[in-house]
C-alpha positions in Angstrom: -28.8 34.0 31.5 -29.6 35.1 27.8 -29.2 38.9 27.2 -32.3 41.1 27.9 -33.7 42.7 24.6 -35.6 45.8 24.5 -38.7 46.3 22.2 -36.5 48.9 20.4 -33.6 46.3 19.6 -36.2 43.5 18.4 -38.3 43.4 15.0 -42.0 44.0 15.5 -42.7 40.5 14.9 -40.4 39.3 17.7 -42.5 41.4 20.2 -44.7 40.5 22.6 -47.5 41.8 24.6 -45.6 41.6 27.8 -42.9 43.7 26.6 -45.3 46.5 25.9 -44.5 49.9 27.6 -46.6 53.1 28.4 -47.5 55.2 25.4 -44.4 57.2 24.4 -41.9 54.8 26.3 -41.6 52.6 23.5 -40.3 52.1 20.0 -43.6 53.5 18.4 -43.4 57.0 16.9 -46.4 58.2 18.7 -46.7 61.4 16.5 -46.6 59.8 13.2 -49.4 57.2 14.5 -51.6 60.0 16.0 -51.3 61.8 12.6 -52.5 58.7 10.9 -55.5 58.3 13.0 -56.4 62.0 12.3 -55.9 61.8 8.5 -58.0 58.5 8.8 -60.9 60.9 10.5 -61.0 58.8 13.8 -61.4 60.7 16.8 -62.9 58.3 19.1 -61.1 57.0 22.6 -57.8 55.4 23.2 -56.5 53.9 26.1 -53.8 52.7 28.0 -53.5 48.7 27.9 -50.8 47.5 30.4 -49.8 44.0 29.9 -46.2 44.1 30.9 -45.8 41.7 34.1 -42.9 44.3 35.6 -45.1 47.2 35.2 -48.3 45.5 36.6 -46.5 44.6 39.6 -46.4 48.5 40.5 -48.7 49.6 43.2 -52.2 50.5 41.5 -51.8 54.5 42.5 -48.4 54.7 40.7 -50.0 52.9 37.8 -53.0 54.9 37.4 -50.6 58.2 37.7 -47.9 56.6 35.4 -51.0 55.7 32.8 -52.5 59.3 33.0 -49.4 61.1 32.1 -48.5 58.9 29.3 -51.8 59.1 28.3 -51.9 63.1 28.2 -48.6 63.3 26.9 -49.2 61.5 23.5 -53.1 61.8 23.0 -53.9 65.5 22.9 -56.6 67.6 21.8 -56.3 68.5 18.1 -55.7 72.1 18.7 -53.0 71.3 21.6 -49.4 71.8 20.7 -47.6 68.3 20.2 
């Protein structure tokens, strides 16, 4: 069996949607990303897109709880501390 490669151990071009994690759990520097969106003037909606089959296999209530936790941890009102 080949070794399991985590998203943080692979180059961006090698990653697939099935390896995506909840916001804040992966390799993306979420603070820099949020700051770049703010500098660009983006103030629209953000959402959690869950394509990872292992995470999608969780009970729906657990997915909702984890998604809410990840989204509120990563995406705050501009005046809220990070």
